[in-house]
C-alpha positions in Angstrom: 5.4 -9.2 38.2 8.1 -11.0 40.0 11.6 -11.7 38.6 11.0 -15.3 37.5 8.1 -14.1 35.2 5.4 -14.9 37.5 2.8 -12.3 38.7 2.5 -11.2 42.2 -0.5 -13.6 42.8 1.3 -16.6 41.3 0.1 -16.4 37.6 2.5 -16.9 34.7 2.4 -14.9 31.5 1.8 -17.2 28.6 4.1 -15.1 26.3 4.0 -15.1 22.6 1.7 -15.5 20.5 -0.5 -14.3 23.4 -1.0 -10.6 24.3 1.1 -9.3 27.2 -1.9 -9.2 29.4 -2.6 -13.0 29.3 -1.7 -14.9 32.4 -2.4 -18.4 33.5 -3.0 -18.6 37.3 -2.1 -21.5 39.7 -5.5 -23.0 39.2 -4.9 -23.3 35.5 -7.4 -20.7 34.5 -6.3 -17.8 32.2 -6.9 -14.2 32.8 -6.8 -11.4 30.2 -5.8 -7.9 31.7 -6.9 -9.2 35.0 -10.2 -10.6 33.9 -10.8 -14.5 34.4 -11.9 -16.0 31.0 -14.5 -18.0 33.0 -16.1 -14.7 34.0 -15.8 -13.4 30.5 -17.7 -16.5 29.2 -20.2 -16.3 31.9 -20.9 -12.6 31.2 -20.5 -12.3 27.4 -20.9 -15.9 26.1 -18.9 -17.7 23.6 -17.6 -17.4 21.0 -16.2 -14.0 21.8 -13.4 -11.8 20.5 -11.4 -10.6 23.4 -9.2 -7.5 23.0 -6.4 -6.4 25.4 -6.8 -2.7 25.2 -3.5 -2.0 27.0 -1.6 -4.3 24.6 -3.0 -2.8 21.6 -2.3 0.8 22.8 1.3 -0.2 23.7 2.0 -1.6 20.2 0.6 1.5 18.6 2.9 3.6 20.7 5.9 1.3 20.1 5.5 1.7 16.2 4.9 5.5 16.3 7.8 6.0 18.6 10.3 3.6 16.7 9.6 5.3 13.4 9.5 8.9 14.7 13.0 8.2 16.3 14.4 6.4 13.2 13.2 9.0 10.7 14.3 11.9 12.8 17.8 10.4 12.8 17.9 10.5 9.0 16.4 14.0 8.8 12.7 13.4 7.9 9.3 12.9 9.6 6.8 10.1 9.3 3.0 9.3 9.8 1.9 5.9 11.0 -1.4 4.7 9.8 -3.6 2.1 11.5 -5.0 -0.5 9.0 -8.8 -0.2 9.6 -9.4 -3.4 7.6 -7.7 -5.5 10.3 -10.3 -4.5 12.9 -12.2 -1.2 13.1 -14.6 -0.3 15.8 -15.2 3.3 17.1 -13.4 2.4 20.3 -10.4 1.0 18.4 -10.3 4.0 16.1 -10.3 6.3 19.1 -7.6 4.3 20.9 -5.2 4.3 18.0 -5.8 8.0 17.3 -5.2 8.8 20.8 -1.8 7.1 20.6 -0.8 9.3 17.7 -1.8 7.1 14.7 -3.8 8.0 11.7 -6.2 5.7 10.2 -6.3 4.0 6.8 -9.8 2.9 5.4 -10.6 0.8 2.5 -14.4 1.2 2.2 -17.1 3.7 2.8 -18.1 1.7 5.8 -14.6 1.9 7.5 -14.6 5.5 6.7 -17.9 6.0 8.3 -16.8 4.2 11.6 -13.5 6.2 11.8 -15.4 9.5 11.3 -18.1 8.4 13.9 -15.2 7.7 16.3 -14.2 11.4 16.0 -11.0 10.9 13.9 -10.6 14.0 11.8 -10.9 13.7 8.1 -7.4 15.0 7.7 -6.0 12.1 9.6 -7.7 9.5 7.4 -6.8 7.9 4.2 -9.1 6.1 1.6 -8.0 3.1 -0.3 -9.6 0.9 -2.7 -9.3 -0.5 -6.2 -12.9 0.3 -7.1 -14.2 3.1 -5.1 -17.7 4.1 -5.6 -18.7 7.7 -6.4 -20.6 7.9 -3.2 -17.3 6.8 -1.4 -15.3 9.4 -3.2 -17.9 12.2 -2.5 -17.9 11.3 1.2 -14.1 11.6 1.2 -14.3 15.0 -0.3 -17.2 16.2 1.9 -15.4 15.1 5.1 -11.9 16.4 4.1 -10.1 13.0 4.1 -6.4 13.8 4.2 -5.4 11.4 1.2 -7.3 9.5 -1.4 -5.1 6.7 -2.8 -5.9 6.3 -6.5 -5.4 2.8 -7.9 -5.9 3.2 -11.6 -5.7 5.5 -14.6 -9.6 5.5 -14.7 -9.8 6.6 -11.2 -7.6 9.7 -11.8 -10.1 11.1 -14.2 -13.1 9.9 -12.4 -11.9 11.7 -9.2 -10.9 14.8 -11.0 -14.2 15.1 -12.7 -16.1 14.5 -9.5 -14.2 17.3 -7.8 -15.0 19.7 -10.7 -18.7 18.7 -10.5 -18.7 18.7 -6.7 -16.7 21.8 -6.0 -16.8 23.8 -9.3 -13.9 25.4 -11.1 -11.4 26.9 -8.6 -12.5 24.7 -5.7 -10.0 23.0 -3.5 -8.1 20.2 -5.1 -8.5 16.7 -3.8 -5.3 15.3 -2.0 -4.1 12.4 -3.9 -1.6 9.6 -3.7 -0.8 7.2 -6.5 -0.5 3.6 -5.6 2.2 1.7 -7.5 3.2 -2.0 -7.8 6.9 -2.4 -7.2 7.3 -6.0 -8.3 8.6 -6.9 -4.9 6.7 -10.0 -3.7 6.8 -10.3 0.1 5.0 -12.0 3.0 2.7 -14.9 3.3 0.0 -16.4 1.1 -0.3 -15.5 -2.6 -3.7 -14.0 -1.8 -2.2 -11.4 0.5 0.9 -10.3 -1.6 0.1 -7.1 -3.1 3.1 -5.9 -5.2 3.5 -8.7 -7.9 2.3 -7.7 -11.5 -0.5 -10.1 -11.8 -3.1 -8.7 -9.4 -5.7 -6.2 -9.0 -4.0 -3.4 -6.9 -1.9 -0.4 -8.1 -0.1 0.7 -11.2 3.0 -1.1 -12.4 6.5 0.5 -12.5 7.3 -1.7 -15.5 7.6 0.4 -18.6 5.3 -0.6 -21.6 6.8 -0.9 -25.1 7.5 2.4 -26.6 5.9 4.3 -23.5 6.1 5.2 -20.0 5.1 2.8 -17.2 1.5 2.8 -16.0 2.7 4.4 -12.7 4.5 7.3 -14.3 1.7 7.9 -16.7 -0.8 8.1 -13.7 1.4 10.5 -11.8 1.7 12.6 -15.1 -1.9 12.6 -15.4 -2.6 13.7 -11.8 -0.1 16.6 -12.1 -2.0 17.7 -15.3 -5.4 17.8 -13.6 -5.9 21.1 -11.5 -8.7 19.4 -9.6 -6.0 17.0 -7.9 -3.1 17.8 -5.6 -0.4 15.2 -5.8 0.7 14.4 -2.2 3.0 11.4 -3.1 3.5 7.8 -4.1 2.1 4.8 -2.3 3.3 1.2 -2.3 2.5 -2.0 -0.5 4.4 -5.1 -0.9 2.5 -7.7 1.1 1.2 -8.8 4.6 2.7 -11.0 7.3 6.2 -9.9 6.3 8.9 -11.3 8.6 11.8 -10.4 6.3 12.4 -6.6 6.0 14.8 -6.8 3.0 12.0 -6.3 0.6 11.2 -2.8 1.9 14.7 -1.6 0.8 14.3 -2.8 -2.8 10.7 -1.2 -2.7 12.0 2.0 -1.4 14.7 2.3 -4.2 12.1 1.7 -6.9 9.5 4.1 -5.5 12.1 6.8 -5.1 13.5 6.3 -8.5 10.0 6.9 -9.8 9.8 10.0 -7.7 13.1 11.3 -9.2 11.8 10.5 -12.7 8.8 12.5 -12.2 10.9 15.4 -10.9 13.1 15.3 -13.9 10.2 15.3 -16.3 8.0 17.9 -14.7 9.9 19.6 -12.0 7.4 18.2 -9.3 9.1 16.7 -6.4 6.4 14.8 -4.4 6.4 15.5 -0.7 5.5 11.9 0.7 6.3 8.3 0.1 4.3 5.6 1.7 6.1 2.3 1.9 3.1 0.3 3.3 3.7 -2.2 6.0 2.2 -5.6 6.6 4.6 -6.4 9.3 4.4 -9.9 10.5 3.4 -11.2 13.9 3.8 -14.4 16.0 1.0 -16.9 15.5 2.6 -19.9 17.0 5.0 -20.4 20.0 8.5 -20.0 18.9 7.8 -17.6 16.0 9.5 -14.3 16.1 7.7 -11.2 15.0 9.4 -8.1 13.4 10.8 -5.8 16.1 9.5 -2.1 15.5 13.0 -0.7 16.3 14.6 -2.8 13.7 12.1 -2.4 10.9 12.1 1.4 11.5 15.8 1.8 11.3 16.0 -0.3 8.3 13.3 1.4 6.4 14.5 4.9 7.3 18.0 4.0 6.3 16.9 2.4 3.0 15.1 5.7 2.2 18.2 7.9 3.2 20.5 5.7 1.1 18.3 5.8 -2.0 17.8 9.5 -1.9 21.5 10.0 -1.4 22.2 7.8 -4.5 19.6 9.7 -6.6 20.7 13.1 -5.5 17.2 13.9 -4.2 16.0 15.4 -0.9 14.3 13.0 1.7 10.5 12.8 1.4 8.2 12.6 4.4 7.4 9.0 5.0 4.2 7.1 6.0 3.9 3.6 7.0 1.2 1.0 7.8 2.1 -1.7 10.3 -1.1 -3.6 9.7 -1.9 -6.5 11.8 1.1 -5.9 13.9 -0.9 -3.3 16.0 -4.1 -5.3 16.7 -3.3 -9.1 15.9 -1.5 -9.9 19.0 -3.9 -8.0 21.2 -6.7 -10.3 20.5 -7.9 -13.8 21.2 -11.1 -15.7 20.4 -12.8 -17.6 23.3 -14.7 -20.7 22.6 -16.6 -23.4 24.5 -15.6 -27.0 23.6 -18.6 -29.2 22.4 -18.0 -32.6 20.8 -14.5 -34.2 21.1 -13.9 -37.1 18.7 -10.8 -39.3 18.3 -10.1 -40.2 14.5 -7.6 -42.8 13.7 -5.4 -41.7 10.8 -4.1 -43.9 7.8 -0.5 -43.9 9.4 -1.9 -45.4 12.7 -1.9 -42.1 14.6 -5.0 -40.8 16.4 -6.0 -37.2 15.9 -8.5 -35.8 18.4 -11.0 -33.6 16.7 -12.2 -30.8 19.2 -15.4 -29.0 18.0 -16.0 -25.5 19.3 -19.1 -23.2 19.2 -17.7 -21.0 16.3 -15.6 -21.8 13.4 -14.9 -20.5 9.9 -17.6 -17.8 10.2 -15.6 -16.1 12.9 -12.0 -17.0 11.5 -12.0 -17.7 7.8 -8.3 -17.4 7.5 -7.4 -21.1 8.2 -9.9 -22.3 5.6 -9.0 -19.5 3.1 -5.1 -19.3 3.4 -4.3 -22.3 5.4 -3.2 -19.8 8.1 -1.9 -21.5 11.3 -2.9 -20.6 14.9 -2.2 -21.8 18.3 -4.8 -22.8 21.0 -5.0 -23.8 24.7 -7.5 -25.0 27.2 -7.8 -21.9 29.4 -10.5 -22.7 32.1 -8.6 -25.3 34.2 -5.4 -27.2 34.8 -4.8 -30.7 33.6 -2.2 -33.4 34.3 -3.3 -35.4 31.3 -0.7 -36.2 28.7 -1.1 -34.0 25.5 -2.7 -35.5 22.4 -2.5 -34.5 18.7 -5.6 -32.4 18.1 -7.4 -30.4 15.4 -9.7 -27.7 16.6 -12.7 -27.4 14.2 -16.0 -25.4 14.1 -19.5 -26.4 13.8 -20.2 -25.5 10.1 -21.3 -27.8 7.5 -18.0 -27.9 5.8 -15.1 -30.4 6.1 -12.6 -27.5 5.7 -14.1 -25.6 8.8 -10.8 -25.7 10.6 -9.9 -23.3 13.4 -6.5 -24.7 14.3 -4.9 -27.3 11.9 -2.7 -28.9 14.6 -2.0 -28.4 18.2 -1.2 -30.4 21.3 -4.1 -30.2 23.8 -4.6 -32.1 27.1 -5.8 -35.8 26.6 -8.8 -35.1 28.9 -10.2 -32.1 26.8 -13.8 -32.3 27.2 -17.1 -30.7 26.5 -17.6 -27.4 28.5 -13.9 -26.5 28.5 -13.0 -23.0 27.5 -10.5 -22.9 24.6 -8.8 -19.8 23.5 -7.0 -19.2 20.1 -4.2 -16.7 20.2 -3.5 -13.6 17.9 -6.9 -13.4 16.4 -7.2 -9.5 16.8 -6.6 -8.9 13.1 -9.1 -10.2 10.4 -11.3 -12.4 12.8 -14.2 -10.0 13.3 -13.5 -7.9 10.0 -13.7 -11.0 7.9 -16.5 -12.7 9.8 -19.8 -14.0 8.2 -23.1 -15.5 8.9 -22.4 -18.7 7.2 -25.0 -21.3 8.2 -26.7 -18.3 9.8 -24.5 -18.3 12.8 -24.7 -15.0 14.6 -21.3 -13.1 14.7 -19.6 -12.9 18.1 -19.1 -9.8 20.2 -16.0 -7.7 20.4 -15.1 -7.3 24.2 -12.5 -5.1 25.5 -10.6 -5.9 28.7 -8.4 -3.5 30.7 -7.3 -3.3 34.4 -9.6 -6.0 35.6 -12.8 -4.7 33.8 -14.4 -5.9 30.5 -16.9 -4.0 28.3 -18.5 -4.7 25.0 -17.3 -2.7 22.0 -19.5 -4.5 19.4 -22.5 -6.5 20.7 -23.2 -10.1 19.7 -25.6 -10.6 16.8 -28.8 -12.2 17.5 -31.3 -14.2 15.5 -33.5 -11.3 15.6 -30.8 -9.4 13.7 -30.8 -12.1 11.0 -34.6 -12.1 10.7 -34.7 -8.3 10.5 -32.6 -8.3 7.2 -34.9 -11.0 5.9 -37.7 -8.6 4.7 -39.6 -11.0 2.4 -41.7 -12.4 5.1 -44.7 -13.4 2.7 
């Protein structure tokens, strides 16, 4: 890359919110990690999820390095967990593990993929507010490193299962207790996970005349010899751009740790402060910086432990979408283009693509905002107000609510939506019986399929009642 930001062959990086490997050439066509999007479309079809492997790996390394450095400076260690729910394939699991991350799973399916990728059970976590007995048995059989219990009922369910599965004297199951701190941070209400009125975790708020549900759960775990209490887990939300909430959450979780110590003499070794670090979805947005958040979290923990007179725990964190979100884009082909006159006299151009809410539900579900560009050619046409929509039989089938696109946008153009690496594929569906797109990795001028495109034959194979 030259000093002015152009690449040696005349291309220009698009910058945020695109991955670092996204470059627009002098002919207007975009390349991802050296692969022309026109070649990607010709080889793999559209829609397609395109994943910049080098970018993803670099983000994993950046978070691991930042937190290891910051935690070492205050005198403790840290484990960084990749959020499998954001996007999990065998290749992705291998990449993040090779970069020193562990993997957090939230279902038996995610656990199976991570194990099939070769990630050791000891480097896996299993979350979930309603884990089945089969999921818990699999976790026990494969030596999952931590099972995050989410309710008082689950404490006893898991302990009884361990006794039945391993017998008296068998190895106890490693457990963390998920608590809700009352700190509400991040984006949409549906992805905030620490306020009281929601399904996750056990509240720190004391009940009249008794202990808090969180402390009650910790005491119950300590009382069950079938369980080994590793620590306390919290998660305050997703798409968090203001790190101040983590300091408050840390204080509350560490105060609970100190209370348990005072009551039982048990000092838990580990505290997980979650993550959910925000990314840039639109040009001009500023994501959380790994070095900044690492320093602030580590210092907040050190300060709270000093005030409580307690030794530092080992930390674990979960950056969430910050690892994979910016590394991905979704590539579409434009179909129908329709100008619509609005009540205020403006004209909005509806640009229909060959996917939609089945490959990215977040705009319809959360009102999430994304950025799109025509990536297959150059254009001198004046930009117009556009809305990118899908092909589903729903008026809410919106891919990008509002974006400026070239006024000559037309059928056959390739259009890319940035920062779709997280929660695109993992939340995809077959609505209207559309087949789900492939996941295509690009690196060093080469592309390869990680997850193949579904076919109509796949849909029919599941429909077994042929008579």
